[in-house]
C-alpha distance (Angstrom), angle and dihedral (degrees) to the residues before:
residue distance angle dihedral
X1 . . .
X2 3.78 . .
X3 3.80 134.0 .
X4 3.81 110.5 -141.7
X5 3.79 127.6 169.4
X6 3.79 93.4 -25.2
X7 3.81 95.1 -45.2
X8 3.79 133.7 100.4
X9 3.80 118.4 -132.4
X10 3.79 129.9 -172.2
X11 3.80 91.4 -140.0
X12 3.75 139.9 7.4
X13 3.80 111.8 -75.5
X14 3.79 120.5 -125.9
X15 3.81 91.9 -117.7
X16 3.79 137.9 12.1
X17 3.79 130.8 -167.3
X18 3.81 114.6 -127.3
X19 3.84 122.4 -141.2
X20 3.81 90.7 -102.7
X21 3.80 91.4 55.9
X22 3.76 97.1 -102.9
X23 3.79 120.3 126.5
X24 3.77 128.8 -134.2
X25 3.80 128.1 -158.6
X26 3.83 135.4 178.7
X27 3.79 91.7 53.3
X28 3.80 90.7 160.8
X29 3.80 88.3 70.2
X30 3.82 92.2 63.8
X31 3.79 127.3 86.4
X32 3.82 122.1 -131.9
X33 3.79 92.3 -88.6
X34 3.80 91.9 51.9
X35 3.79 91.0 48.0
X36 3.81 91.5 49.2
X37 3.79 90.2 55.9
X38 3.81 87.4 59.5
X39 3.82 93.1 46.7
X40 3.80 93.8 -103.0
X41 3.79 115.6 132.2
X42 3.81 133.4 178.5
X43 3.79 105.6 -114.3
X44 3.79 133.0 -146.2
X45 3.80 116.1 -157.4
X46 3.78 121.8 -144.9
X47 3.79 112.8 -161.6
X48 3.81 116.5 175.6
X49 3.78 118.0 -146.5
X50 3.79 114.6 -83.4
X51 3.77 138.2 -175.5
X52 3.79 127.7 -122.7
X53 3.82 87.9 -97.8
X54 3.80 92.4 59.5
X55 3.79 136.8 66.2
X56 3.78 138.2 -167.1
X57 3.77 116.3 -95.8
X58 3.78 129.3 -155.9
X59 3.81 109.1 -51.4
X60 3.76 126.1 -123.6
X61 3.81 110.5 -130.4
X62 3.79 129.1 -153.8
X63 3.79 126.0 -176.9
X64 3.77 119.7 -149.7
X65 3.80 131.3 162.9
X66 3.77 92.6 -4.8
X67 3.79 94.9 -53.1
X68 3.80 131.8 98.3
X69 3.78 127.7 -140.5
X70 3.81 120.1 -160.0
X71 3.80 115.0 -162.1
X72 3.80 114.6 -165.4
X73 3.80 120.0 -149.6
X74 3.79 118.6 -137.9
X75 3.81 112.4 -124.5
X76 3.80 127.5 -169.5
X77 3.79 119.4 -124.7
X78 3.76 114.4 -125.2
X79 3.79 115.6 -99.8
X80 3.82 90.2 -107.2
X81 3.82 92.6 50.6
X82 3.80 91.9 47.3
X83 3.81 90.5 51.2
X84 3.80 90.4 49.2
X85 3.81 93.0 49.6
X86 3.80 91.7 50.0
X87 3.80 93.4 46.9
X88 3.81 92.0 49.2
X89 3.80 88.9 51.5
X90 3.81 89.9 50.7
X91 3.81 91.4 51.0
X92 3.81 90.5 52.4
X93 3.80 92.0 47.8
X94 3.81 92.7 49.2
X95 3.79 88.8 52.0
X96 3.80 91.1 48.4
X97 3.80 92.5 51.4
X98 3.82 92.8 45.2
X99 3.81 90.7 51.6
X100 3.80 91.6 49.3
X101 3.80 91.3 49.3
X102 3.80 91.4 49.0
X103 3.81 92.0 49.1
X104 3.80 92.5 52.0
X105 3.79 93.3 41.6
X106 3.80 90.9 52.9
X107 3.80 94.9 47.2
X108 3.84 115.2 103.4
X109 3.77 111.8 -105.8
X110 3.79 144.8 -177.5
X111 3.80 122.1 -109.9
X112 3.77 126.8 -154.1
X113 3.78 114.8 -89.2
X114 3.81 97.1 15.5
X115 3.81 119.2 89.0
X116 3.79 96.6 -149.5
X117 3.77 140.0 86.7
X118 3.82 112.2 -109.8
X119 3.77 131.8 -157.9
X120 3.80 105.5 -113.9
X121 3.81 104.7 -175.0
X122 3.80 120.7 116.7
X123 3.81 94.5 -104.5
X124 3.80 92.4 53.7
X125 3.78 91.8 47.3
X126 3.81 90.4 50.3
X127 3.81 89.2 49.7
X128 3.79 89.3 53.0
X129 3.80 91.3 49.0
X130 3.81 92.2 51.2
X131 3.79 91.1 46.6
X132 3.82 92.4 52.0
X133 3.82 92.5 47.4
X134 3.81 91.9 47.2
X135 3.80 92.0 47.5
X136 3.81 92.3 48.1
X137 3.80 90.8 48.5
X138 3.80 93.2 47.8
X139 3.79 91.6 51.3
X140 3.82 93.0 45.4
X141 3.82 91.3 51.6
X142 3.78 92.7 47.4
X143 3.80 95.6 -112.9
X144 3.80 89.9 120.9
X145 3.81 130.5 27.4
X146 3.77 123.0 -111.4
X147 3.80 111.9 -83.0
X148 3.80 94.5 31.5
X149 3.79 117.7 149.1
X150 3.78 142.6 -171.1
X151 3.78 132.5 -122.4
X152 3.78 108.0 -111.0
X153 3.80 126.8 -168.9
X154 3.80 115.0 -134.6
X155 3.78 125.4 -148.2
X156 3.81 86.9 -105.1
X157 3.80 89.5 64.8
X158 3.79 95.7 -109.7
X159 3.81 127.5 119.6
X160 3.80 124.8 -126.2
X161 3.79 131.2 -179.3
X162 3.79 112.1 -116.6
X163 3.77 125.3 -168.6
X164 3.78 124.3 -152.0
X165 3.80 93.5 -91.2
X166 3.82 90.1 49.6
X167 3.79 92.9 51.7
X168 3.80 92.9 48.0
X169 3.82 94.1 44.5
X170 3.79 96.4 47.2
X171 3.78 92.5 47.4
X172 3.81 92.2 48.1
X173 3.80 90.7 51.3
X174 3.79 91.1 48.5
X175 3.80 89.6 47.9
X176 3.80 91.3 51.5
X177 3.79 89.1 51.4
X178 3.79 89.6 49.7
X179 3.79 92.6 50.7
X180 3.80 89.7 48.8
X181 3.79 89.7 55.9
X182 3.80 91.4 48.4
X183 3.81 89.6 50.4
X184 3.79 89.8 51.2
X185 3.80 90.3 50.9
X186 3.80 91.5 47.9
X187 3.80 90.6 54.0
X188 3.78 91.0 51.4
X189 3.79 92.2 47.3
X190 3.81 87.9 55.1
X191 3.81 89.1 53.1
X192 3.80 90.2 49.1
X193 3.79 91.7 51.1
X194 3.80 91.0 50.7
X195 3.83 94.5 47.2
X196 3.80 113.9 117.3
X197 3.82 99.5 -169.6
X198 3.82 138.0 26.5
X199 3.83 87.0 -112.0
X200 3.82 88.3 61.9
X201 3.80 87.9 55.9
X202 3.81 94.2 51.2
X203 3.81 92.2 66.9
X204 3.81 92.9 53.8
X205 3.77 103.0 95.8
X206 3.81 131.2 164.4
């Protein structure tokens, strides 16, 4: 950090303007004494601890023995600003949790009693529902004999023959899994709503 002409910089600039209007470049070639002659001083920052409801104000800077020290005051946010900051953090956390739930819900999964990996996203579950209804209707109308099945592609890329009971059972198990994930998300959303600080939100993880 450097203190230059009343400002604090993270690194030496390429060029500075001197009080007489001249410019100076190649500052990195100068030692601390040479920089001090140009009004450029290495700067130490002093930042006291602060809470999420506080911020650092404009620092007061002193220069002593060729080195600057910038001390930052801690300022409280207004009540309205603090509420806004917390609510924005809650919105981000809700989005994070919803995305994590969606990712897990859409990931292929196993279901009890069936040794295959099944697509578990909403579109696949709707496809399975339509297939079971169509198969049931076809059997009821006599278009297909009792015990007929359909060829179903698993998430592994293989095909298996599924009867009506299989289609209904697998979809119900996938639906139960889906509802479990929604319930998990709902519980976390309740925690987010009750959070009083951004630190409270950090510990809420999918």
